[in-house]
Biopython code that builds the backbone (N, CA, C, O; Angstrom):
import numpy as np
from Bio.PDB.StructureBuilder import StructureBuilder

atoms = [
    (1, "UNK", "N", (-0.695, -8.130, 9.179)),
    (1, "UNK", "CA", (0.145, -6.799, 9.202)),
    (1, "UNK", "C", (-0.686, -6.119, 9.894)),
    (1, "UNK", "O", (-1.814, -6.099, 9.401)),
    (2, "UNK", "N", (-0.504, -5.310, 11.262)),
    (2, "UNK", "CA", (-1.315, -4.216, 11.769)),
    (2, "UNK", "C", (-0.260, -3.030, 11.783)),
    (2, "UNK", "O", (0.590, -2.984, 12.672)),
    (3, "UNK", "N", (-0.333, -2.015, 10.723)),
    (3, "UNK", "CA", (0.205, -0.113, 11.438)),
    (3, "UNK", "C", (-0.975, -0.024, 11.584)),
    (3, "UNK", "O", (-1.918, -0.814, 11.551)),
    (4, "UNK", "N", (-0.778, 1.607, 11.845)),
    (4, "UNK", "CA", (-0.972, 2.636, 12.267)),
    (4, "UNK", "C", (-1.192, 3.811, 10.991)),
    (4, "UNK", "O", (-0.129, 4.288, 10.594)),
    (5, "UNK", "N", (-2.462, 4.335, 10.302)),
    (5, "UNK", "CA", (-2.224, 5.052, 9.290)),
    (5, "UNK", "C", (-3.041, 5.828, 9.713)),
    (5, "UNK", "O", (-4.124, 5.604, 10.254)),
    (6, "UNK", "N", (-2.122, 7.548, 9.277)),
    (6, "UNK", "CA", (-3.110, 8.615, 10.299)),
    (6, "UNK", "C", (-3.698, 9.146, 9.221)),
    (6, "UNK", "O", (-3.614, 9.009, 8.000)),
    (7, "UNK", "N", (-4.432, 9.911, 10.126)),
    (7, "UNK", "CA", (-5.810, 10.147, 9.678)),
    (7, "UNK", "C", (-6.488, 12.005, 10.110)),
    (7, "UNK", "O", (-6.038, 12.887, 10.843)),
    (8, "UNK", "N", (-7.475, 11.938, 9.403)),
    (8, "UNK", "CA", (-7.504, 13.967, 10.037)),
    (8, "UNK", "C", (-8.872, 13.817, 10.879)),
    (8, "UNK", "O", (-9.286, 14.521, 11.799)),
    (9, "UNK", "N", (-9.310, 12.943, 10.414)),
    (9, "UNK", "CA", (-10.259, 12.992, 11.742)),
    (9, "UNK", "C", (-10.249, 12.233, 13.477)),
    (9, "UNK", "O", (-10.532, 12.862, 14.497)),
    (10, "UNK", "N", (-9.822, 10.664, 13.420)),
    (10, "UNK", "CA", (-8.872, 10.124, 14.436)),
    (10, "UNK", "C", (-7.587, 10.361, 14.859)),
    (10, "UNK", "O", (-6.981, 9.990, 15.864)),
    (11, "UNK", "N", (-7.105, 11.409, 13.416)),
    (11, "UNK", "CA", (-5.636, 11.490, 14.006)),
    (11, "UNK", "C", (-4.943, 9.735, 13.565)),
    (11, "UNK", "O", (-4.531, 9.714, 12.405)),
    (12, "UNK", "N", (-4.821, 8.645, 14.170)),
    (12, "UNK", "CA", (-4.628, 7.609, 13.767)),
    (12, "UNK", "C", (-5.900, 6.355, 13.886)),
    (12, "UNK", "O", (-6.690, 6.106, 14.797)),
    (13, "UNK", "N", (-5.705, 5.772, 12.636)),
    (13, "UNK", "CA", (-6.865, 4.388, 12.192)),
    (13, "UNK", "C", (-5.406, 3.711, 12.706)),
    (13, "UNK", "O", (-4.278, 4.075, 13.035)),
    (14, "UNK", "N", (-6.481, 2.035, 12.495)),
    (14, "UNK", "CA", (-5.656, 1.184, 12.824)),
    (14, "UNK", "C", (-5.985, 0.245, 11.636)),
    (14, "UNK", "O", (-7.118, -0.232, 11.689)),
    (15, "UNK", "N", (-5.276, -0.093, 10.647)),
    (15, "UNK", "CA", (-5.227, -0.766, 9.918)),
    (15, "UNK", "C", (-4.616, -2.425, 9.596)),
    (15, "UNK", "O", (-3.726, -2.898, 10.303)),
    (16, "UNK", "N", (-5.190, -3.147, 8.518)),
    (16, "UNK", "CA", (-4.442, -4.250, 8.202)),
    (16, "UNK", "C", (-4.462, -4.706, 7.192)),
    (16, "UNK", "O", (-5.519, -4.671, 6.562)),
    (17, "UNK", "N", (-3.840, -5.035, 6.891)),
    (17, "UNK", "CA", (-3.156, -6.143, 5.734)),
    (17, "UNK", "C", (-3.293, -7.534, 5.572)),
    (17, "UNK", "O", (-2.423, -8.308, 5.972)),
    (18, "UNK", "N", (-4.373, -7.924, 4.987)),
    (18, "UNK", "CA", (-4.527, -9.736, 5.297)),
    (18, "UNK", "C", (-4.258, -10.136, 3.971)),
    (18, "UNK", "O", (-4.927, -9.701, 3.033)),
    (19, "UNK", "N", (-3.200, -11.044, 3.804)),
    (19, "UNK", "CA", (-3.462, -12.346, 3.280)),
    (19, "UNK", "C", (-3.973, -13.489, 3.267)),
    (19, "UNK", "O", (-3.597, -14.267, 4.143)),
    (20, "UNK", "N", (-5.115, -14.007, 2.147)),
    (20, "UNK", "CA", (-6.015, -14.945, 2.724)),
    (20, "UNK", "C", (-5.127, -16.355, 1.933)),
    (20, "UNK", "O", (-4.390, -16.553, 0.967)),
    (21, "UNK", "N", (-5.718, -17.060, 2.983)),
    (21, "UNK", "CA", (-5.599, -18.398, 2.397)),
    (21, "UNK", "C", (-6.025, -19.120, 1.259)),
    (21, "UNK", "O", (-7.253, -19.112, 1.169)),
    (22, "UNK", "N", (-5.360, -19.840, 0.215)),
    (22, "UNK", "CA", (-6.003, -20.045, -0.866)),
    (22, "UNK", "C", (-7.590, -20.405, -0.800)),
    (22, "UNK", "O", (-8.376, -20.009, -1.660)),
    (23, "UNK", "N", (-8.023, -21.306, 0.466)),
    (23, "UNK", "CA", (-8.874, -22.270, 0.116)),
    (23, "UNK", "C", (-9.857, -21.448, 1.053)),
    (23, "UNK", "O", (-10.792, -22.085, 1.537)),
    (24, "UNK", "N", (-9.744, -20.083, 1.362)),
    (24, "UNK", "CA", (-10.738, -19.142, 2.021)),
    (24, "UNK", "C", (-11.291, -18.166, 0.655)),
    (24, "UNK", "O", (-12.432, -17.770, 0.413)),
    (25, "UNK", "N", (-9.725, -17.913, -0.281)),
    (25, "UNK", "CA", (-9.994, -16.954, -1.045)),
    (25, "UNK", "C", (-11.124, -17.580, -2.183)),
    (25, "UNK", "O", (-12.086, -16.947, -2.617)),
    (26, "UNK", "N", (-10.858, -18.594, -2.447)),
    (26, "UNK", "CA", (-12.119, -19.411, -4.003)),
    (26, "UNK", "C", (-13.405, -19.088, -2.981)),
    (26, "UNK", "O", (-14.273, -18.532, -3.653)),
    (27, "UNK", "N", (-13.805, -19.236, -1.664)),
    (27, "UNK", "CA", (-15.207, -18.444, -1.055)),
    (27, "UNK", "C", (-15.389, -17.080, -1.205)),
    (27, "UNK", "O", (-16.386, -16.731, -1.837)),
    (28, "UNK", "N", (-14.883, -16.500, -0.903)),
    (28, "UNK", "CA", (-15.466, -15.126, -1.355)),
    (28, "UNK", "C", (-14.315, -14.305, -0.430)),
    (28, "UNK", "O", (-13.392, -14.864, 0.162)),
    (29, "UNK", "N", (-14.552, -12.996, -0.437)),
    (29, "UNK", "CA", (-13.940, -11.916, 0.272)),
    (29, "UNK", "C", (-13.523, -11.621, 1.523)),
    (29, "UNK", "O", (-12.779, -12.582, 1.723)),
    (30, "UNK", "N", (-13.480, -10.959, 2.518)),
    (30, "UNK", "CA", (-13.166, -11.035, 3.780)),
    (30, "UNK", "C", (-13.637, -9.615, 3.768)),
    (30, "UNK", "O", (-13.163, -8.692, 3.107)),
    (31, "UNK", "N", (-14.841, -9.577, 4.767)),
    (31, "UNK", "CA", (-14.894, -7.765, 4.441)),
    (31, "UNK", "C", (-14.872, -6.978, 6.098)),
    (31, "UNK", "O", (-14.498, -7.412, 7.187)),
    (32, "UNK", "N", (-15.289, -6.027, 5.799)),
    (32, "UNK", "CA", (-14.457, -5.138, 7.648)),
    (32, "UNK", "C", (-15.375, -5.039, 8.093)),
    (32, "UNK", "O", (-15.130, -4.440, 9.140)),
    (33, "UNK", "N", (-16.786, -5.290, 8.026)),
    (33, "UNK", "CA", (-17.550, -5.333, 8.997)),
    (33, "UNK", "C", (-17.484, -7.031, 9.673)),
    (33, "UNK", "O", (-17.892, -7.251, 10.814)),
    (34, "UNK", "N", (-16.979, -8.013, 8.884)),
    (34, "UNK", "CA", (-16.750, -9.613, 9.611)),
    (34, "UNK", "C", (-15.638, -9.527, 10.139)),
    (34, "UNK", "O", (-15.375, -10.218, 11.124)),
    (35, "UNK", "N", (-14.939, -8.852, 9.722)),
    (35, "UNK", "CA", (-13.182, -9.057, 10.356)),
    (35, "UNK", "C", (-13.711, -8.391, 12.689)),
    (35, "UNK", "O", (-13.522, -8.874, 13.805)),
    (36, "UNK", "N", (-14.353, -7.158, 12.119)),
    (36, "UNK", "CA", (-14.897, -6.848, 12.887)),
    (36, "UNK", "C", (-15.474, -7.632, 14.618)),
    (36, "UNK", "O", (-15.189, -7.412, 15.795)),
    (37, "UNK", "N", (-16.166, -8.357, 14.068)),
    (37, "UNK", "CA", (-17.374, -8.484, 14.269)),
    (37, "UNK", "C", (-16.569, -9.721, 14.252)),
    (37, "UNK", "O", (-16.605, -9.747, 15.482)),
    (38, "UNK", "N", (-15.637, -11.130, 13.864)),
    (38, "UNK", "CA", (-14.463, -11.810, 14.943)),
    (38, "UNK", "C", (-13.711, -11.531, 15.995)),
    (38, "UNK", "O", (-13.476, -12.267, 16.953)),
    (39, "UNK", "N", (-13.150, -9.909, 15.698)),
    (39, "UNK", "CA", (-12.217, -9.554, 16.122)),
    (39, "UNK", "C", (-12.787, -8.842, 18.019)),
    (39, "UNK", "O", (-12.019, -8.485, 18.913)),
    (40, "UNK", "N", (-14.267, -8.859, 18.052)),
    (40, "UNK", "CA", (-15.141, -8.072, 19.236)),
    (40, "UNK", "C", (-14.718, -8.527, 20.542)),
    (40, "UNK", "O", (-14.513, -8.022, 21.646)),
    (41, "UNK", "N", (-14.665, -9.639, 20.018)),
    (41, "UNK", "CA", (-15.051, -10.756, 21.783)),
    (41, "UNK", "C", (-13.388, -10.336, 22.115)),
    (41, "UNK", "O", (-13.027, -9.932, 23.220)),
    (42, "UNK", "N", (-12.587, -10.493, 21.091)),
    (42, "UNK", "CA", (-11.094, -10.442, 21.530)),
    (42, "UNK", "C", (-10.452, -9.495, 22.248)),
    (42, "UNK", "O", (-9.778, -9.443, 23.277)),
    (43, "UNK", "N", (-10.954, -8.570, 21.199)),
    (43, "UNK", "CA", (-9.486, -6.483, 21.434)),
    (43, "UNK", "C", (-11.029, -5.789, 22.092)),
    (43, "UNK", "O", (-12.232, -5.983, 21.921)),
    (44, "UNK", "N", (-10.195, -4.927, 22.889)),
    (44, "UNK", "CA", (-11.509, -3.298, 22.480)),
    (44, "UNK", "C", (-11.709, -2.614, 21.675)),
    (44, "UNK", "O", (-11.122, -2.479, 20.602)),
    (45, "UNK", "N", (-12.848, -1.922, 22.228)),
    (45, "UNK", "CA", (-13.197, -1.681, 20.807)),
    (45, "UNK", "C", (-12.221, -0.245, 20.200)),
    (45, "UNK", "O", (-12.366, 0.183, 19.054)),
    (46, "UNK", "N", (-11.358, 0.287, 21.084)),
    (46, "UNK", "CA", (-10.645, 1.425, 20.329)),
    (46, "UNK", "C", (-8.935, 0.596, 19.338)),
    (46, "UNK", "O", (-8.202, 1.283, 18.626)),
    (47, "UNK", "N", (-8.719, -0.914, 19.599)),
    (47, "UNK", "CA", (-8.444, -1.630, 19.298)),
    (47, "UNK", "C", (-8.228, -2.407, 18.041)),
    (47, "UNK", "O", (-7.257, -2.885, 17.453)),
    (48, "UNK", "N", (-9.898, -2.324, 17.811)),
    (48, "UNK", "CA", (-10.253, -2.771, 16.444)),
    (48, "UNK", "C", (-10.407, -1.990, 15.040)),
    (48, "UNK", "O", (-10.911, -0.874, 14.916)),
    (49, "UNK", "N", (-9.738, -2.996, 13.741)),
    (49, "UNK", "CA", (-9.334, -1.930, 12.725)),
    (49, "UNK", "C", (-10.143, -1.207, 12.140)),
    (49, "UNK", "O", (-11.099, -1.965, 11.975)),
    (50, "UNK", "N", (-10.492, 0.061, 11.577)),
    (50, "UNK", "CA", (-11.222, 0.534, 10.854)),
    (50, "UNK", "C", (-10.541, 0.986, 9.035)),
    (50, "UNK", "O", (-10.862, 1.868, 8.239)),
    (51, "UNK", "N", (-9.745, 0.131, 9.002)),
    (51, "UNK", "CA", (-9.404, -0.131, 7.474)),
    (51, "UNK", "C", (-9.142, -1.610, 7.098)),
    (51, "UNK", "O", (-8.565, -2.308, 7.933)),
    (52, "UNK", "N", (-9.502, -2.128, 5.960)),
    (52, "UNK", "CA", (-9.162, -3.334, 5.830)),
    (52, "UNK", "C", (-8.488, -3.686, 4.147)),
    (52, "UNK", "O", (-9.055, -3.160, 3.188)),
    (53, "UNK", "N", (-7.320, -4.556, 3.927)),
    (53, "UNK", "CA", (-6.850, -4.437, 2.338)),
    (53, "UNK", "C", (-6.319, -5.852, 2.595)),
    (53, "UNK", "O", (-5.455, -6.336, 3.326)),
    (54, "UNK", "N", (-7.241, -6.341, 1.644)),
    (54, "UNK", "CA", (-7.151, -7.969, 1.324)),
    (54, "UNK", "C", (-5.974, -7.637, 0.232)),
    (54, "UNK", "O", (-6.300, -6.762, -0.570)),
    (55, "UNK", "N", (-4.688, -8.173, 0.069)),
    (55, "UNK", "CA", (-3.533, -8.348, -0.223)),
    (55, "UNK", "C", (-3.673, -9.780, -0.800)),
    (55, "UNK", "O", (-4.053, -10.690, -0.064)),
    (56, "UNK", "N", (-3.216, -10.108, -2.782)),
    (56, "UNK", "CA", (-2.922, -10.953, -3.238)),
    (56, "UNK", "C", (-1.765, -11.519, -2.932)),
    (56, "UNK", "O", (-0.843, -10.811, -2.527)),
    (57, "UNK", "N", (-1.625, -12.810, -3.063)),
    (57, "UNK", "CA", (-0.623, -13.523, -2.260)),
    (57, "UNK", "C", (0.367, -13.041, -0.701)),
    (57, "UNK", "O", (-0.170, -12.373, 0.182)),
    (58, "UNK", "N", (1.941, -13.549, -0.590)),
    (58, "UNK", "CA", (2.102, -13.397, 0.770)),
    (58, "UNK", "C", (2.090, -12.187, 0.730)),
    (58, "UNK", "O", (1.682, -11.513, -0.215)),
    (59, "UNK", "N", (2.569, -11.761, 1.824)),
    (59, "UNK", "CA", (3.118, -10.198, 2.084)),
    (59, "UNK", "C", (4.683, -10.038, 1.912)),
    (59, "UNK", "O", (5.234, -11.111, 2.160)),
    (60, "UNK", "N", (5.482, -9.139, 1.602)),
    (60, "UNK", "CA", (6.584, -9.725, 1.108)),
    (60, "UNK", "C", (7.300, -9.927, 3.011)),
    (60, "UNK", "O", (6.715, -9.524, 4.016)),
    (61, "UNK", "N", (8.468, -10.548, 2.982)),
    (61, "UNK", "CA", (9.211, -10.390, 4.651)),
    (61, "UNK", "C", (10.980, -10.543, 3.702)),
    (61, "UNK", "O", (11.452, -10.875, 2.614)),
    (62, "UNK", "N", (11.486, -9.893, 5.423)),
    (62, "UNK", "CA", (12.642, -10.041, 5.171)),
    (62, "UNK", "C", (13.632, -11.158, 4.961)),
    (62, "UNK", "O", (13.053, -11.924, 4.191)),
    (63, "UNK", "N", (14.748, -11.623, 5.224)),
    (63, "UNK", "CA", (15.346, -12.297, 5.350)),
    (63, "UNK", "C", (15.604, -13.351, 6.356)),
    (63, "UNK", "O", (16.231, -14.411, 6.347)),
    (64, "UNK", "N", (14.794, -12.592, 7.365)),
    (64, "UNK", "CA", (14.512, -13.168, 8.879)),
    (64, "UNK", "C", (13.302, -13.691, 8.991)),
    (64, "UNK", "O", (13.010, -14.257, 10.045)),
    (65, "UNK", "N", (12.622, -13.629, 8.223)),
    (65, "UNK", "CA", (11.258, -14.123, 7.962)),
    (65, "UNK", "C", (10.050, -13.335, 8.093)),
    (65, "UNK", "O", (8.935, -13.771, 7.808)),
    (66, "UNK", "N", (10.393, -11.636, 8.726)),
    (66, "UNK", "CA", (9.162, -10.286, 9.589)),
    (66, "UNK", "C", (9.196, -9.571, 7.782)),
    (66, "UNK", "O", (9.765, -9.297, 6.726)),
    (67, "UNK", "N", (7.941, -9.623, 8.732)),
    (67, "UNK", "CA", (6.750, -8.508, 7.193)),
    (67, "UNK", "C", (7.437, -7.798, 7.117)),
    (67, "UNK", "O", (7.986, -7.875, 8.216)),
    (68, "UNK", "N", (8.153, -6.663, 6.328)),
    (68, "UNK", "CA", (8.566, -5.527, 6.518)),
    (68, "UNK", "C", (7.502, -4.004, 6.740)),
    (68, "UNK", "O", (7.359, -3.060, 5.962)),
    (69, "UNK", "N", (6.916, -4.226, 8.022)),
    (69, "UNK", "CA", (5.535, -3.387, 8.169)),
    (69, "UNK", "C", (6.440, -1.729, 7.639)),
    (69, "UNK", "O", (6.007, -1.424, 6.528)),
    (70, "UNK", "N", (7.184, -0.998, 7.989)),
    (70, "UNK", "CA", (7.774, -0.218, 7.634)),
    (70, "UNK", "C", (7.522, 0.633, 6.485)),
    (70, "UNK", "O", (7.256, 1.822, 6.309)),
    (71, "UNK", "N", (7.798, -0.960, 5.373)),
    (71, "UNK", "CA", (8.066, -0.365, 3.921)),
    (71, "UNK", "C", (6.421, -0.508, 3.047)),
    (71, "UNK", "O", (6.187, 0.152, 2.035)),
    (72, "UNK", "N", (5.423, -1.468, 3.656)),
    (72, "UNK", "CA", (4.232, -2.020, 3.147)),
    (72, "UNK", "C", (3.344, -1.460, 3.997)),
    (72, "UNK", "O", (2.233, -1.968, 3.844)),
    (73, "UNK", "N", (3.369, -0.711, 4.742)),
    (73, "UNK", "CA", (2.351, 0.281, 5.167)),
    (73, "UNK", "C", (1.886, 0.964, 4.831)),
    (73, "UNK", "O", (0.660, 0.898, 4.736)),
    (74, "UNK", "N", (2.754, 2.293, 4.356)),
    (74, "UNK", "CA", (2.734, 2.877, 3.539)),
    (74, "UNK", "C", (2.238, 3.046, 2.416)),
    (74, "UNK", "O", (1.335, 3.845, 2.168)),
    (75, "UNK", "N", (3.079, 1.901, 1.187)),
    (75, "UNK", "CA", (2.763, 1.299, 0.035)),
    (75, "UNK", "C", (0.837, 0.823, -0.024)),
    (75, "UNK", "O", (0.146, 1.074, -1.011)),
    (76, "UNK", "N", (0.468, 0.350, 0.838)),
    (76, "UNK", "CA", (-0.627, -0.174, 1.026)),
    (76, "UNK", "C", (-1.167, 0.422, 1.440)),
    (76, "UNK", "O", (-2.254, 0.192, 0.909)),
    (77, "UNK", "N", (-1.406, 1.688, 2.582)),
    (77, "UNK", "CA", (-2.356, 2.462, 2.782)),
    (77, "UNK", "C", (-1.358, 3.881, 2.433)),
    (77, "UNK", "O", (-0.260, 4.263, 2.838)),
    (78, "UNK", "N", (-2.040, 4.238, 1.783)),
    (78, "UNK", "CA", (-1.077, 6.029, 1.262)),
    (78, "UNK", "C", (-1.186, 6.721, 1.866)),
    (78, "UNK", "O", (-1.550, 6.193, 2.917)),
    (79, "UNK", "N", (-1.093, 8.105, 2.029)),
    (79, "UNK", "CA", (-2.274, 8.978, 2.552)),
    (79, "UNK", "C", (-3.067, 9.060, 1.283)),
    (79, "UNK", "O", (-2.263, 9.971, 1.088)),
    (80, "UNK", "N", (-3.853, 9.021, 0.205)),
    (80, "UNK", "CA", (-4.794, 9.203, -0.634)),
    (80, "UNK", "C", (-5.659, 7.337, -0.379)),
    (80, "UNK", "O", (-6.577, 6.988, -1.122)),
    (81, "UNK", "N", (-5.331, 6.773, 0.315)),
    (81, "UNK", "CA", (-5.717, 5.853, 0.751)),
    (81, "UNK", "C", (-7.648, 5.770, 0.448)),
    (81, "UNK", "O", (-8.127, 4.664, 0.195)),
    (82, "UNK", "N", (-8.588, 7.026, 0.513)),
    (82, "UNK", "CA", (-9.626, 6.723, 0.878)),
    (82, "UNK", "C", (-10.250, 6.441, -1.075)),
    (82, "UNK", "O", (-11.325, 5.897, -1.328)),
    (83, "UNK", "N", (-9.541, 6.819, -1.869)),
    (83, "UNK", "CA", (-9.211, 6.196, -3.255)),
    (83, "UNK", "C", (-9.187, 5.145, -3.683)),
    (83, "UNK", "O", (-9.508, 5.047, -4.867)),
    (84, "UNK", "N", (-8.921, 4.281, -3.169)),
    (84, "UNK", "CA", (-8.136, 2.823, -3.943)),
    (84, "UNK", "C", (-9.382, 1.823, -3.243)),
    (84, "UNK", "O", (-9.901, 1.493, -2.177)),
    (85, "UNK", "N", (-9.421, 1.615, -4.831)),
    (85, "UNK", "CA", (-10.862, 0.348, -4.090)),
    (85, "UNK", "C", (-10.557, -0.559, -3.407)),
    (85, "UNK", "O", (-11.406, -1.345, -2.990)),
    (86, "UNK", "N", (-9.527, -0.650, -3.183)),
    (86, "UNK", "CA", (-9.377, -2.735, -2.345)),
    (86, "UNK", "C", (-9.429, -1.805, -1.046)),
    (86, "UNK", "O", (-8.991, -2.653, -0.268)),
    (87, "UNK", "N", (-9.646, -0.666, -0.229)),
    (87, "UNK", "CA", (-9.402, -0.650, 0.958)),
    (87, "UNK", "C", (-10.357, -0.261, 0.937)),
    (87, "UNK", "O", (-10.779, 0.666, 0.246)),
    (88, "UNK", "N", (-11.172, -1.216, 2.080)),
    (88, "UNK", "CA", (-12.570, -0.953, 2.846)),
    (88, "UNK", "C", (-12.180, -0.076, 3.989)),
    (88, "UNK", "O", (-11.223, -0.370, 4.706)),
    (89, "UNK", "N", (-12.960, 1.083, 4.189)),
    (89, "UNK", "CA", (-12.992, 1.535, 5.258)),
    (89, "UNK", "C", (-14.404, 1.433, 6.304)),
    (89, "UNK", "O", (-15.505, 1.453, 5.754)),
    (90, "UNK", "N", (-14.344, 1.353, 7.419)),
    (90, "UNK", "CA", (-15.333, 1.580, 8.719)),
    (90, "UNK", "C", (-15.871, 2.627, 8.646)),
    (90, "UNK", "O", (-15.291, 3.663, 8.322)),
    (91, "UNK", "N", (-16.898, 2.550, 8.894)),
    (91, "UNK", "CA", (-17.552, 3.757, 9.585)),
    (91, "UNK", "C", (-18.700, 3.901, 10.216)),
    (91, "UNK", "O", (-19.765, 3.895, 9.598)),
    (92, "UNK", "N", (-18.594, 4.112, 12.090)),
    (92, "UNK", "CA", (-19.313, 4.411, 12.653)),
    (92, "UNK", "C", (-20.735, 4.589, 12.489)),
    (92, "UNK", "O", (-21.082, 5.762, 12.354)),
    (93, "UNK", "N", (-21.576, 3.781, 12.470)),
    (93, "UNK", "CA", (-23.234, 3.197, 12.338)),
    (93, "UNK", "C", (-23.822, 4.350, 13.299)),
    (93, "UNK", "O", (-24.769, 3.842, 13.900)),
    (94, "UNK", "N", (-23.731, 5.070, 13.510)),
    (94, "UNK", "CA", (-24.883, 5.642, 14.940)),
    (94, "UNK", "C", (-26.573, 5.677, 14.417)),
    (94, "UNK", "O", (-27.222, 6.306, 13.581)),
    (95, "UNK", "N", (-26.935, 4.228, 15.807)),
    (95, "UNK", "CA", (-28.456, 4.246, 15.385)),
    (95, "UNK", "C", (-29.339, 5.107, 16.233)),
    (95, "UNK", "O", (-28.978, 5.552, 17.323)),
    (96, "UNK", "N", (-30.038, 5.237, 15.909)),
    (96, "UNK", "CA", (-31.275, 6.200, 16.407)),
    (96, "UNK", "C", (-32.294, 5.734, 17.229)),
    (96, "UNK", "O", (-33.073, 4.838, 16.904)),
    (97, "UNK", "N", (-32.301, 6.345, 18.324)),
    (97, "UNK", "CA", (-32.988, 5.736, 19.141)),
    (97, "UNK", "C", (-34.829, 6.108, 19.132)),
    (97, "UNK", "O", (-35.244, 7.264, 19.047)),
    (98, "UNK", "N", (-36.130, 4.377, 19.281)),
    (98, "UNK", "CA", (-36.916, 5.506, 19.156)),
    (98, "UNK", "C", (-37.543, 5.675, 20.330)),
    (98, "UNK", "O", (-37.777, 4.788, 21.151)),
    (99, "UNK", "N", (-37.877, 7.078, 20.429)),
    (99, "UNK", "CA", (-39.365, 7.935, 21.468)),
    (99, "UNK", "C", (-40.213, 6.776, 21.468)),
    (99, "UNK", "O", (-41.312, 6.814, 22.021)),
]
sb = StructureBuilder()
sb.init_structure("model")
sb.init_model(0)
sb.init_chain("A")
sb.init_seg("    ")
for serial, (resi, resn, name, xyz) in enumerate(atoms, 1):
    if name == "N":
        sb.init_residue(resn, " ", resi, " ")
    sb.init_atom(name, np.array(xyz, "f"), 0.0, 1.0, " ", f" {name:<3s}", serial, name[0])
structure = sb.get_structure()
């Protein structure tokens, strides 16, 4: 599930909530850096997620099978998302040029 989350620095951040398959969850967790690396060839830079939360189990859906984005977005990424340890935050890593 992809949602926009309000942010003071950028105005809005791209946030992703992912439910892992059981076979993948056993191998280890997913990191925001791995996700961005995998998506880099498919998406432009501003569309890459900067927030990631891996959710246990399936994401809740309505009766027609659609994910409840308007309900889950604020629940999984509340305004104080920085204090939630399950939320991975990507920060820009500036490289220093050698002279």
